[in-house]
N, CA, C and O atoms as CSV, one atom per row, in Angstrom:
chain,resi,resn,atom,element,x,y,z
A,1,MET,N,N,217.526,-161.589,27.444
A,1,MET,CA,C,216.570,-162.142,28.347
A,1,MET,C,C,215.171,-162.108,27.920
A,1,MET,O,O,214.494,-163.120,28.109
A,2,GLY,N,N,214.675,-161.135,27.400
A,2,GLY,CA,C,213.467,-161.069,26.848
A,2,GLY,C,C,212.233,-160.975,27.814
A,2,GLY,O,O,212.395,-160.800,29.022
A,3,LEU,N,N,211.053,-161.091,27.266
A,3,LEU,CA,C,209.850,-161.044,28.040
A,3,LEU,C,C,209.578,-162.259,28.798
A,3,LEU,O,O,209.818,-163.339,28.258
A,4,GLN,N,N,209.107,-162.219,29.983
A,4,GLN,CA,C,208.588,-163.272,30.773
A,4,GLN,C,C,207.142,-163.260,30.824
A,4,GLN,O,O,206.555,-162.185,30.702
A,5,PRO,N,N,206.485,-164.372,30.995
A,5,PRO,CA,C,204.982,-164.428,30.950
A,5,PRO,C,C,204.518,-163.436,32.119
A,5,PRO,O,O,205.088,-163.374,33.208
A,6,GLY,N,N,203.543,-162.763,31.795
A,6,GLY,CA,C,202.930,-161.806,32.847
A,6,GLY,C,C,202.643,-160.433,31.984
A,6,GLY,O,O,202.689,-160.360,30.756
A,7,LEU,N,N,202.353,-159.421,32.844
A,7,LEU,CA,C,201.849,-158.147,32.441
A,7,LEU,C,C,202.856,-157.204,32.907
A,7,LEU,O,O,203.142,-157.151,34.103
A,8,THR,N,N,203.487,-156.357,31.925
A,8,THR,CA,C,204.455,-155.438,32.232
A,8,THR,C,C,203.937,-153.990,31.679
A,8,THR,O,O,203.644,-153.842,30.493
A,9,VAL,N,N,203.852,-152.972,32.601
A,9,VAL,CA,C,203.531,-151.713,32.180
A,9,VAL,C,C,204.656,-150.641,32.413
A,9,VAL,O,O,205.291,-150.632,33.468
A,10,ARG,N,N,204.850,-149.887,31.570
A,10,ARG,CA,C,205.983,-148.866,31.681
A,10,ARG,C,C,205.411,-147.440,31.309
A,10,ARG,O,O,204.457,-147.330,30.540
A,11,GLY,N,N,205.987,-146.439,31.843
A,11,GLY,CA,C,205.720,-144.978,31.465
A,11,GLY,C,C,204.601,-144.445,32.146
A,11,GLY,O,O,204.187,-143.366,31.722
A,12,LEU,N,N,203.995,-144.979,33.146
A,12,LEU,CA,C,202.818,-144.321,33.799
A,12,LEU,C,C,203.362,-143.229,34.742
A,12,LEU,O,O,204.373,-143.394,35.425
A,13,GLY,N,N,202.653,-142.148,34.733
A,13,GLY,CA,C,203.053,-141.046,35.647
A,13,GLY,C,C,204.291,-140.318,35.363
A,13,GLY,O,O,204.730,-139.563,36.231
A,14,ARG,N,N,204.890,-140.453,34.277
A,14,ARG,CA,C,206.230,-139.845,34.098
A,14,ARG,C,C,206.179,-138.920,32.742
A,14,ARG,O,O,207.249,-138.635,32.205
A,15,ASN,N,N,205.093,-138.508,32.254
A,15,ASN,CA,C,204.957,-137.693,31.038
A,15,ASN,C,C,205.460,-138.491,30.002
A,15,ASN,O,O,206.052,-137.909,29.093
A,16,GLU,N,N,205.330,-139.841,29.957
A,16,GLU,CA,C,205.589,-140.554,28.783
A,16,GLU,C,C,204.514,-141.415,28.337
A,16,GLU,O,O,203.550,-141.660,29.063
A,17,LEU,N,N,204.656,-141.919,27.074
A,17,LEU,CA,C,203.664,-142.709,26.584
A,17,LEU,C,C,203.526,-144.011,27.184
A,17,LEU,O,O,204.427,-144.819,26.962
A,18,PRO,N,N,202.524,-144.365,27.929
A,18,PRO,CA,C,202.480,-145.641,28.540
A,18,PRO,C,C,202.419,-146.760,27.546
A,18,PRO,O,O,201.785,-146.669,26.495
A,19,VAL,N,N,203.106,-147.835,27.915
A,19,VAL,CA,C,203.174,-149.011,27.109
A,19,VAL,C,C,203.053,-150.158,27.846
A,19,VAL,O,O,203.781,-150.254,28.835
A,20,ALA,N,N,202.149,-151.227,27.539
A,20,ALA,CA,C,202.067,-152.385,28.289
A,20,ALA,C,C,202.259,-153.473,27.288
A,20,ALA,O,O,201.867,-153.441,26.121
A,21,ASP,N,N,202.997,-154.573,27.955
A,21,ASP,CA,C,203.302,-155.893,27.186
A,21,ASP,C,C,202.661,-157.040,27.985
A,21,ASP,O,O,202.892,-157.197,29.184
A,22,TRP,N,N,201.901,-157.779,27.319
A,22,TRP,CA,C,201.211,-159.000,28.065
A,22,TRP,C,C,201.799,-160.214,27.233
A,22,TRP,O,O,201.634,-160.274,26.015
A,23,LEU,N,N,202.406,-161.060,27.858
A,23,LEU,CA,C,202.832,-162.272,27.424
A,23,LEU,C,C,202.112,-163.411,28.148
A,23,LEU,O,O,202.331,-163.617,29.341
A,24,CYS,N,N,201.247,-164.160,27.430
A,24,CYS,CA,C,200.463,-165.308,28.062
A,24,CYS,C,C,201.330,-166.420,28.155
A,24,CYS,O,O,202.304,-166.522,27.409
A,25,THR,N,N,201.036,-167.297,29.052
A,25,THR,CA,C,201.719,-168.599,29.326
A,25,THR,C,C,201.678,-169.423,28.127
A,25,THR,O,O,202.510,-170.319,27.984
A,26,CYS,N,N,200.779,-169.197,27.250
A,26,CYS,CA,C,200.725,-170.078,25.857
A,26,CYS,C,C,201.606,-169.380,24.999
A,26,CYS,O,O,201.775,-170.010,23.955
A,27,GLY,N,N,202.249,-168.283,25.049
A,27,GLY,CA,C,203.153,-167.668,24.233
A,27,GLY,C,C,202.497,-166.581,23.376
A,27,GLY,O,O,203.205,-165.985,22.564
A,28,HIS,N,N,201.183,-166.274,23.494
A,28,HIS,CA,C,200.531,-165.066,22.777
A,28,HIS,C,C,201.172,-163.778,23.483
A,28,HIS,O,O,201.324,-163.692,24.701
A,29,HIS,N,N,201.519,-162.808,22.577
A,29,HIS,CA,C,202.001,-161.673,23.090
A,29,HIS,C,C,201.145,-160.528,22.461
A,29,HIS,O,O,200.767,-160.568,21.290
A,30,GLU,N,N,200.851,-159.448,23.367
A,30,GLU,CA,C,200.107,-158.344,22.985
A,30,GLU,C,C,200.831,-157.096,23.631
A,30,GLU,O,O,201.357,-157.087,24.744
A,31,ARG,N,N,200.769,-156.104,22.788
A,31,ARG,CA,C,201.311,-154.797,23.254
A,31,ARG,C,C,200.292,-153.741,23.069
A,31,ARG,O,O,199.628,-153.712,22.032
A,32,ALA,N,N,200.113,-152.797,24.094
A,32,ALA,CA,C,199.244,-151.701,24.042
A,32,ALA,C,C,200.037,-150.281,24.290
A,32,ALA,O,O,200.918,-150.124,25.135
A,33,ARG,N,N,199.607,-149.400,23.494
A,33,ARG,CA,C,200.399,-148.076,23.605
A,33,ARG,C,C,199.360,-147.042,23.871
A,33,ARG,O,O,198.301,-147.109,23.247
A,34,GLY,N,N,199.570,-146.049,24.778
A,34,GLY,CA,C,198.667,-145.105,25.211
A,34,GLY,C,C,197.832,-145.377,26.266
A,34,GLY,O,O,197.427,-146.527,26.438
A,35,ARG,N,N,197.467,-144.335,27.112
A,35,ARG,CA,C,196.804,-144.530,28.318
A,35,ARG,C,C,195.450,-145.396,28.119
A,35,ARG,O,O,195.264,-146.357,28.866
A,36,ARG,N,N,194.576,-145.090,27.197
A,36,ARG,CA,C,193.370,-145.832,26.998
A,36,ARG,C,C,193.654,-147.286,26.588
A,36,ARG,O,O,193.102,-148.176,27.235
A,37,ALA,N,N,194.421,-147.583,25.625
A,37,ALA,CA,C,194.761,-148.893,25.238
A,37,ALA,C,C,195.523,-149.662,26.316
A,37,ALA,O,O,195.375,-150.883,26.370
A,38,VAL,N,N,196.328,-149.036,27.176
A,38,VAL,CA,C,196.994,-149.774,28.343
A,38,VAL,C,C,195.824,-150.063,29.340
A,38,VAL,O,O,195.690,-151.204,29.781
A,39,SER,N,N,195.056,-149.155,29.671
A,39,SER,CA,C,193.910,-149.457,30.549
A,39,SER,C,C,193.028,-150.569,30.251
A,39,SER,O,O,192.577,-151.331,31.107
A,40,GLU,N,N,192.772,-150.641,28.864
A,40,GLU,CA,C,191.840,-151.766,28.325
A,40,GLU,C,C,192.629,-153.005,28.453
A,40,GLU,O,O,192.068,-154.010,28.888
A,41,LEU,N,N,193.914,-153.039,28.108
A,41,LEU,CA,C,194.591,-154.244,28.179
A,41,LEU,C,C,194.762,-154.836,29.659
A,41,LEU,O,O,194.613,-156.019,29.964
A,42,THR,N,N,195.072,-153.883,30.437
A,42,THR,CA,C,195.187,-154.304,31.929
A,42,THR,C,C,193.841,-154.694,32.491
A,42,THR,O,O,193.818,-155.513,33.409
A,43,THR,N,N,192.789,-154.215,32.053
A,43,THR,CA,C,191.518,-154.690,32.561
A,43,THR,C,C,191.046,-156.146,32.036
A,43,THR,O,O,190.392,-156.887,32.771
A,44,ARG,N,N,191.365,-156.461,30.903
A,44,ARG,CA,C,190.977,-157.643,30.466
A,44,ARG,C,C,191.849,-158.895,30.506
A,44,ARG,O,O,191.450,-160.005,30.152
A,45,THR,N,N,193.114,-158.617,30.981
A,45,THR,CA,C,194.165,-159.673,31.116
A,45,THR,C,C,193.991,-160.305,32.496
A,45,THR,O,O,193.578,-159.631,33.439
A,46,THR,N,N,194.282,-161.498,32.607
A,46,THR,CA,C,194.411,-162.263,33.945
A,46,THR,C,C,195.591,-162.977,33.922
A,46,THR,O,O,195.643,-163.998,33.237
A,47,VAL,N,N,196.648,-162.569,34.626
A,47,VAL,CA,C,197.863,-163.320,34.744
A,47,VAL,C,C,197.559,-164.711,35.287
A,47,VAL,O,O,196.619,-164.905,36.058
A,48,GLN,N,N,198.419,-165.721,34.845
A,48,GLN,CA,C,198.344,-167.069,35.210
A,48,GLN,C,C,197.041,-167.776,34.644
A,48,GLN,O,O,196.835,-168.941,34.987
A,49,GLN,N,N,196.208,-167.176,33.850
A,49,GLN,CA,C,195.005,-167.924,33.336
A,49,GLN,C,C,195.067,-167.434,31.721
A,49,GLN,O,O,195.024,-166.265,31.338
A,50,CYS,N,N,195.175,-168.572,30.925
A,50,CYS,CA,C,195.266,-168.396,29.494
A,50,CYS,C,C,193.936,-168.424,28.940
A,50,CYS,O,O,193.234,-169.416,29.135
A,51,PRO,N,N,193.464,-167.335,28.196
A,51,PRO,CA,C,192.160,-167.333,27.575
A,51,PRO,C,C,192.232,-167.914,26.246
A,51,PRO,O,O,191.175,-168.040,25.629
A,52,HIS,N,N,193.443,-168.327,25.657
A,52,HIS,CA,C,193.497,-168.750,24.410
A,52,HIS,C,C,193.448,-170.287,24.143
A,52,HIS,O,O,193.369,-170.781,23.019
A,53,ILE,N,N,193.507,-171.001,25.348
A,53,ILE,CA,C,193.340,-172.539,25.279
A,53,ILE,C,C,191.976,-172.773,25.677
A,53,ILE,O,O,191.565,-172.439,26.788
A,54,THR,N,N,191.287,-173.316,24.837
A,54,THR,CA,C,189.883,-173.903,25.102
A,54,THR,C,C,189.826,-175.397,25.330
A,54,THR,O,O,190.822,-176.060,25.043
A,55,PRO,N,N,188.827,-175.942,25.784
A,55,PRO,CA,C,188.651,-177.472,26.032
A,55,PRO,C,C,188.931,-178.147,24.584
A,55,PRO,O,O,189.517,-179.226,24.495
A,56,ALA,N,N,188.491,-177.462,23.516
A,56,ALA,CA,C,188.642,-178.102,22.180
A,56,ALA,C,C,190.224,-178.191,21.831
A,56,ALA,O,O,190.676,-179.193,21.276
A,57,THR,N,N,190.981,-177.168,22.159
A,57,THR,CA,C,192.371,-177.242,21.920
A,57,THR,C,C,193.150,-178.114,22.835
A,57,THR,O,O,194.246,-178.559,22.496
A,58,THR,N,N,192.599,-178.373,24.011
A,58,THR,CA,C,193.324,-179.304,24.903
A,58,THR,C,C,192.910,-180.675,24.774
A,58,THR,O,O,193.610,-181.561,25.264
A,59,GLY,N,N,191.721,-180.968,24.094
A,59,GLY,CA,C,191.417,-182.269,23.942
A,59,GLY,C,C,190.281,-182.775,24.949
A,59,GLY,O,O,189.820,-183.915,24.897
A,60,ARG,N,N,189.931,-181.925,25.755
A,60,ARG,CA,C,188.931,-182.188,26.901
A,60,ARG,C,C,187.509,-181.860,26.383
A,60,ARG,O,O,187.367,-180.931,25.587
A,61,ALA,N,N,186.474,-182.576,26.799
A,61,ALA,CA,C,185.228,-182.263,26.472
A,61,ALA,C,C,184.838,-181.011,27.326
A,61,ALA,O,O,185.403,-180.706,28.377
A,62,ALA,N,N,183.732,-180.274,26.710
A,62,ALA,CA,C,183.228,-179.053,27.477
A,62,ALA,C,C,182.308,-179.585,28.526
A,62,ALA,O,O,181.747,-178.813,29.304
């Protein structure tokens, strides 16, 4: 089945190493491990809004 676009966080509050996977709608994948890295990733990601596509890459003028 694999990852679906969105943010998935596992291992919080269970004495485990937290892991977060973010799959952007454009296909960009990022993984964070550890509480600090997971916190940073969840703070800067916005589900349903791709930060990787700019007007230059879509052919639109800024």
